[in-house]
N, C-alpha and C positions, 0 to 999 in steps of 0.2 A: 437349554443352552448347555453347552459344553463347557468344563472349566479345565484349562490348560496349566496356568500358573502353579507353583508349589504354595500350599497356604503356609503360613506362619508357623513355625516350629517352637515348640516350648519344652525347655530342658526343665527336669525334675529331681537332679540328683541333689540339689541342695535342701529338698524339702524332707521334713521329718514325716513322711508319711505314715508311720506307724503309730504315731501320737495324735492323728486328726480324725475326725469323723469323715463319712463320706460327703457330707455337703462343704465343709470347711476345706477339705482336702485341694479342690481345685480351684478354689480362691486363693491358697496360699500359692499354689501354682502360680497364678496371675501375679501377686505380690510381688515373689521372686523375680518374674519375669520384667517386671517394670521398675522394680527398686532396688533390685539387686538380693544376692543369697542371704538369706536368713531374716528378710524382713517378715516374712510368715510369723516369725517365732513370738512377735507381740499379741498374736492369739492366745498365748500362755500368760500374758500379764497379768490379768485380772484372775481372782480365784475368790468365787463367791457359793451361792446356793440359790437357785431358782427352778422351779418346775411348772411344767405346761400341763393341761388335762388332754389326756388322749380318748379318741371316741369312744372307748370300753369303760372311761370312768377313772382309769388308774391314771396317776400322775406319772410324768417323765420328765427328765433331765435334758432330754433331747430337743435344743430351740427350734422353734418353727424355722422355715425358709426365710420369711420376713426379717425374722428378728436377727439372723445371721447376716443379711443384705444390710440391715440399719446398722450393725456395728462395723462394717467392713470401710467405711470412710475413716473413723478413728483409730481402728486397729491396724488396718492394713493398707491405708491411704489409696483405696478401689472406692469410685462412686457409682452409681447404678445409673447408667443414661436411659436406659428403658427396659421395663419386665414385661412380659406380654404371656398369657397362657394361649397356646396355639395347639391347633390338631396336625397332626402328624405332615400331611401335606403343606399345612401353611408353615410350618415349623421349617421343612428343607426349603421353602421359597425364601422365606425370611433370612436364612443363613447365606442362601446362594446370592440374594440381592445385596448383601452387606459386603461380600468379599472379602469377609474377615472371620475370625472363630467367634463364635457365642458360649458364653457359659449357660448349660443347659440342665436340668433336674427331669428327671423321667423317673419311672418306676422299674426300678432294679429288676423285675421281674421278666420284662421284656430287654434285656441289655445283654446281648449275647457274649460278650467277652467276661461275665461276671459270672462266679459260682451261683450266684442267687436267681441266674437265669431260669425260668420254669420253676422254680422252689418256694421264693419268698417275695412277699411285695412291700417295698419300701421305697422312699424317695433317694436317688442318687445321683450324684453331679456329675457332669463330663466336659470338656470343651470339644466343641464339634466345628469343623470347617470344611467346605467344597473344595476338593482338588483332584489332582488325576487319579483317576481309577475308581473315585467313588467318597465316600465320607469319612474324612481323617478325623479321628477320635483318640483325645488325651484323657487319660484316667489316670491319676497319681494314687489311687487308694491302695491300701495295704490291710490284710486282716485274714485270719485264719476263719474258717467257716465250716459248719457241720457237711458242705459241700464241696469242700477245697479251699484252696488259698487265692485270695483275691491279691493280686499284685501289680505294681504300676507298669504302664505301658502305651504303647499307640498303636493304632489299628486302623486298615481302610478296609470299609464294610459297604456293601452294595444297598441301596434302597430295600430291596426284597430282604435282605438280612437284617433291617431295621423295622420290618413291616410290623412287628407288634406292639411297636410305641405308638399309643393312641393318640396322646397329648402331651405335652411337656411346658415347662417354664422356660423361655426363651430370655436371657437376660446380656443385656449390652453393659458390659464393665468396662469402664475407662480409668485410668491414672489419675490421682491427683497430682498437683504440679511437683511436690516433695515427698519424698520417703518419710513415712511417721517417725516423729522423734523417739528413740528408745531412752528408756531411764528406769528405774529399779520400781519394780510392781507394786501398785498401791495395797495398802493395808488389808489383810483380808476380812471381809465384812459378811457375817452369815446371820440371816433371820432364824434363831434357833425355834420359832414356834412353826417356819414353814417346813424346816426339818423334822419337826416332830410329826407333823401334819401328813408329809410325805409318807415317813416311815411306818406310819399307822396304818395308811391305806395300805400299802404289801402286808403289814402283821395281821390285820383282820380281814382281808379278802377270803371269802368263803371258798374261790374257786382257787386252790392250792396250785393246780397245774398251771392256770395262766396267770397267776401272780408272780410265780419263780421263774415261770417262762420269760415273761418281761423284765423281770427283776435281773435276770442275766445280761440284757441289754444295759440295763440302767447302771450296774455295776462295772460293766465293760466302759462305758461311757466315762462314769466318775473316774475310774482309774487313770484312764486315758489322759483325761483333762489335768488330773493332778502330776502326772510325770511329764505333762507340757510345761506347766507352771514351773516345776522343778528346774526344766531345762531352761527356760528364761531367765528364772532367778539365778542360775549359775552364771550368767554373762556379767552379775553385778558383784557376785559373793567373792570375799578375800579369800585368795587362795590358800592361804594359811590356815582356813576357817574348816580344821578336819573335824572337830566334834559337831558342825552344823551338818555338812556333806553326809556323815554318817546316820545323823538322826533322820535326815532327808531320805536316804537310802533305805534305811529299816522301816521307815514309815510307807514307802512305795512299795516294798515287799508286801507288808501287810495288807495293803490295797490288792495286790495279785492273789493273795490268799483268799481274799474274799470273794473275787471274780473266781477262782478255781472252785471254791465251796459252793457258790451260787450254781455255777453249771453243773456240778457233781448232784446237785440236789435237781436241778430240772431235769436231768437225764434219767435220774432213777424213779422219780415222779411219774415222768413220761413211759416207762415201763412198769408202773404199776405198784413201785417199791415204796417203802417207808420215806418220808421227807427228813433229811438229818435236822436236827435241832438247831437253833441259834442264827439261822440265818439272817434275819433282820436285826437281832442283837449285835452281831460281829460289825455288819454296815454302820449301825448307831456309833459303836466304838471310833472305828475309823474316820467316820466324819466329825466327831469330836475330837480326834487328834488332829485334824487340819489345822484347828485353831492353834495347837501347841506348836506343831512344828513348823507351819507356814506363816505365823501371827505375829512374828518379828521380820521388819526388812532383813534384805542379806547384808553380814558383816556384822550383826549382833548375835552372839554365839545362843543357839537353840538348847534347851535342856536335853540332856542325855537320853535317847530313846530305851524304854526297858527292852531288855531280850526278849522275844517270843519264846513266851513259856518252853563143818562139810557136814550141817544137816538136812535132809532131804527137803522140807519145807522150804528152807532157805536157798537151797539151789533152784529149787522149781519157781520161787519168787523172780530171783536173779535172771532165770532164762527167758522169765516171760516179758520182764521189763527190758531185758538187752535185746530182744526179738522187735518190741514196737518202738523201741527207741534207736534200733539201729547201731547199738554200740556192743562192746567187749563185755563180756559176763565179769569178767576179773575185775573192772573198774568198780562196777557194782557192788560186788562181793567186799571190796576195799574199802566200802562205805561211801562213795562218792554220791551226792543226794542227786535225784534226778534232775533237777532243775540247773546243774551245771552243765549240763549238754546241750548243745544248739538245737538238738532235734526235739527237745523238751516243750509241752505246751500244754494247755489244759485239755486238749483233745486228747493227747497221748498219755494222761494221766487218766482221762476217762477208760481210755482204751487197756491200759495196764491193769485196773480194777477189773474191768467186765472181763477181760480174757481169764485173770486170776480165777475170777467166781466161777466161771466155765469150767476150768480147769480142776476147780476145789468141788465141783458138783454143789455148792451151795453159796448163799448170799454172806457177804460180810458183815458185821455190826455197823447199822447204820449210824448208831450215836457216836460211832469212832470215826467217822469218815470226814474229818475236818482237816483241813490243807496241813497244820501242822505234824499230824499224824502219817503223812504221806508224802515224807521227801526222800527216804531211803527204803533199801530193802529190808532192812530189820526193822523199820517202822511197820510195813505191811505184815512182815512175820507176826509181830505182837498181835495185829488186830486177828489173824488168819487163825491163831492157835487156838 
């Protein structure tokens, strides 16, 4: 049966795509679609710590789809009407019969609009509807990956282009009658024994490449959830509370450094190089600091955060960094930190280090490759001398 009517359109300009994982993000699109811009921010209201066991035995903070759907009514004002695991043909038939978009979760390896296509297996959500010209897809996910950038967008694809999908979760989601009530976030509650067990699993795993590889995903998820929580808290904060905002901003920068350090360790291990020390210890520190920084409701001052602790080489380092970041050498030579440029990311930092090692013909000291040592040209010069 041909479909001639235009499917429902979903705007995602109000969604904080960069703060949401690939399962949350399209539930967020539905929340804002049904309840208005910003409704999805309630995903950031709670902050705690819980993990689930992966098939390989390592723990993960990435909640399963069933848990995300269980929380959707209270956080997003969305209820699950029907949830079915369907083979590809049945998936298309069900969506076509519905005459409306469905929230779908499938293996990203088979989704051609993603950089994960043909590269990595993981669950990924999107909104799927039948319409003129083929299958209309909305996906608000945003992330930098090793294979390129995942960016929010809409696509119209044929069944042949989606032929790789073997099966998928097809979920009918409907709005509750009212937008969920917003209010100050609940107090942070963390089971310290759960955190200790989680960290110990990664610290003692004998397969360091596998452990650190998965920890890159874990730190990324944890850092995003903390930034989302801070964004939600800001809705209720006293705008004169400069000390609290500064403490939260410093803490989020510390999380970003953990993500960078973990990714750097993963890249080095994958190339047969030494693992930089202190990866799990640094993660332990920022998890403990969550309670200090986010432990009090907005409006109550938080304790001040402690601050993070014309030569040829300098010209060479600046030239490499400028080329990777696509910026002028002069700004880097004047002392501007790498992360002050919008083109900076963890991927670019890795590229700077690896290209510098190639240019120098030697590896940099692995023990010195921690985030606070990698912010400026002069930092890298000290390591390289």
